[in-house]
C-alpha positions in Angstrom: 141.9 26.1 19.5 140.6 29.6 18.8 142.0 31.8 16.0 141.3 35.3 14.8 141.3 37.1 11.5 140.0 40.3 10.0 137.4 41.2 7.4 137.1 38.6 4.6 134.4 40.2 2.5 133.6 36.9 1.0 137.1 35.9 0.1 138.2 33.0 2.3 141.4 32.1 0.5 143.4 32.8 3.7 141.1 30.6 5.7 141.4 27.7 3.2 145.2 28.1 3.2 145.2 28.1 7.0 143.3 24.8 7.0 145.7 23.4 4.4 148.7 24.4 6.6 147.1 23.0 9.7 145.7 19.6 8.7 144.8 18.6 12.2 142.0 21.2 12.7 138.5 20.0 13.3 135.0 21.5 13.9 136.1 21.9 17.5 138.5 24.6 16.4 137.1 28.1 15.9 138.1 30.8 13.5 136.8 34.2 14.5 136.1 36.6 11.7 136.0 40.1 13.2 133.2 41.4 11.0 132.4 41.8 7.3 132.7 38.1 6.7 130.8 38.6 3.4 128.4 35.7 3.9 125.2 37.7 4.0 125.8 40.5 1.7 123.5 39.8 -1.3 120.7 37.9 0.2 120.5 35.4 -2.6 122.3 32.5 -4.3 125.6 34.5 -4.4 125.8 34.2 -0.6 125.3 30.5 -0.9 128.2 30.2 -3.3 130.4 31.5 -0.5 128.8 29.5 2.3 128.8 26.1 0.5 132.6 25.5 0.2 133.2 27.1 3.6 130.6 24.8 5.3 132.5 21.7 4.0 135.7 22.6 5.8 136.8 21.1 9.1 136.6 24.4 11.0 133.9 26.4 12.8 133.6 30.0 11.6 132.4 32.4 14.2 131.5 35.8 12.7 131.1 39.2 14.4 128.6 41.5 12.8 130.2 44.1 10.5 128.9 46.9 8.3 128.9 45.2 4.9 126.4 42.5 5.7 122.8 41.9 6.8 122.2 41.1 10.4 121.4 37.4 10.7 118.3 38.1 12.9 116.7 39.8 9.8 117.2 36.6 7.7 114.5 34.0 8.2 116.8 31.0 7.8 118.8 31.8 11.0 117.8 30.5 14.4 119.2 31.2 17.8 120.9 28.3 19.4 123.0 28.0 22.6 126.8 27.8 22.1 129.6 28.0 24.6 127.5 29.7 27.3 125.9 32.2 25.0 123.6 32.4 22.0 124.6 32.4 18.3 122.7 32.6 15.0 122.9 29.5 12.9 121.4 28.2 9.6 120.6 24.5 9.7 122.1 24.1 6.2 125.5 25.5 7.4 125.9 24.3 11.0 129.6 25.3 11.3 129.0 28.9 10.1 127.9 30.9 13.2 127.2 34.6 13.8 127.6 36.1 17.3 124.8 37.9 19.0 125.8 41.4 20.3 126.0 41.6 24.1 126.6 37.9 24.5 129.4 36.4 26.6 130.9 33.2 25.5 133.2 30.7 27.2 136.3 30.0 25.0 137.8 27.2 27.1 137.9 29.3 30.3 138.2 32.7 28.7 135.2 35.0 29.0 134.6 36.6 25.6 132.2 39.5 25.0 130.9 40.6 21.6 130.0 44.0 20.3 129.4 44.2 16.5 128.6 46.9 14.0 130.1 50.0 12.5 129.5 52.9 10.1 130.3 52.4 6.4 132.6 55.2 5.2 131.6 54.1 1.7 127.9 54.5 2.4 127.2 57.2 -0.2 129.3 55.5 -2.9 127.4 52.3 -2.4 124.1 54.1 -2.6 125.1 56.0 -5.7 126.3 52.8 -7.4 123.2 50.8 -6.5 125.1 48.5 -4.2 123.7 47.1 -0.9 123.9 49.3 2.2 122.3 48.3 5.5 120.5 50.9 7.6 121.0 48.7 10.8 124.8 48.5 10.3 125.5 50.3 13.6 124.1 49.4 17.1 120.8 51.0 17.8 120.2 52.8 21.1 118.3 49.8 22.3 121.2 47.5 21.3 123.6 49.7 23.3 121.3 49.6 26.3 121.3 45.8 26.0 125.1 45.6 25.9 125.5 47.9 28.9 122.8 45.9 30.8 124.7 42.7 30.1 127.9 44.2 31.3 126.2 45.4 34.4 125.1 41.7 35.0 128.7 40.4 34.7 130.3 43.2 36.7 132.1 44.9 33.8 134.8 42.3 33.7 135.7 40.0 30.8 138.9 38.5 29.5 138.4 39.3 25.8 136.3 41.8 23.7 135.6 41.0 20.1 134.2 43.9 18.1 134.1 45.1 14.5 135.2 48.7 15.0 137.3 50.1 17.9 137.0 52.7 20.7 137.4 56.2 19.3 140.9 56.9 20.7 142.3 53.8 19.0 141.2 54.7 15.4 144.2 54.1 13.1 144.1 57.5 11.4 147.1 56.6 9.2 145.0 54.2 7.2 142.0 56.6 6.6 141.1 57.1 3.0 142.8 60.3 1.8 140.0 61.5 -0.4 137.3 61.1 2.2 136.0 64.1 4.1 136.2 62.8 7.7 133.6 65.3 8.9 131.0 63.1 7.0 131.9 60.0 9.0 129.6 59.0 11.8 131.8 58.0 14.7 129.0 57.4 17.2 129.8 53.7 17.6 133.5 54.4 18.2 132.6 57.1 20.8 130.2 54.7 22.6 132.9 51.9 22.5 135.3 54.4 24.1 132.9 54.9 27.0 132.6 51.1 27.3 136.4 50.7 27.2 136.9 53.3 29.9 134.7 51.3 32.3 135.5 47.8 31.4 138.1 45.5 33.0 139.6 43.3 30.2 142.8 41.7 29.1 142.6 41.9 25.3 140.4 43.6 22.7 140.4 42.5 19.1 138.7 44.2 16.1 138.7 44.5 12.4 137.0 47.1 10.1 140.0 49.3 9.3 141.9 46.8 7.0 145.1 47.0 8.9 147.1 44.6 11.1 148.3 46.6 14.1 148.6 46.5 17.9 148.0 49.4 20.3 148.2 48.8 24.0 145.8 45.9 24.7 144.0 46.3 21.4 144.9 44.5 18.2 143.5 45.2 14.7 143.2 42.3 12.3 143.0 42.2 8.6 145.0 39.6 6.7 146.7 38.2 9.8 145.6 35.0 11.4 146.7 34.4 15.0 145.7 32.3 18.0 143.5 34.0 20.5 145.6 34.6 23.6 
């Protein structure tokens, strides 16, 4: 089975509760975290304190890249391995904690699933002022965008499911925007690019996180606290 949830930011209480409520789950079952899992934020033992208990659970965690975490390809412990028809990043110490590679297509038991991670941090300047971590490569680079588009060319711009962190521009849930934030300072380049992707792509469902809301618009569903089976 494949399940989806939104940003966890290192707090996996809902995942642990899900496992408790579903005692039959195994490592063959997959929980997709739609970005900002919070497993590679600090780059030190504090990340290990999050990974260790999660790695002992009978569930595979499949993470999309968000904007509050390091990219796994920049961390030496991660290696690329084949998984469900695509490539993922995995640490040998935590074999059930996987990170998707942008532009990869995966086979989820007959469903073709395409991944596009990354987003802009609206709290960028606050984090910098407070001395918190901010990652300059949080958004897709031009090269990454070309790679995604080239992969879509290869597969004919047709997939069953898209998994991303943020959403196409026109689907932004403006009702949950931070009231004190000047929106003119927000870089929406990734959302604008995803809108171009969405306009060309033939797909059945699109799932994303990032905005800390649980909401469905058309064929797109935002996840935060909800956990649901991938349809």
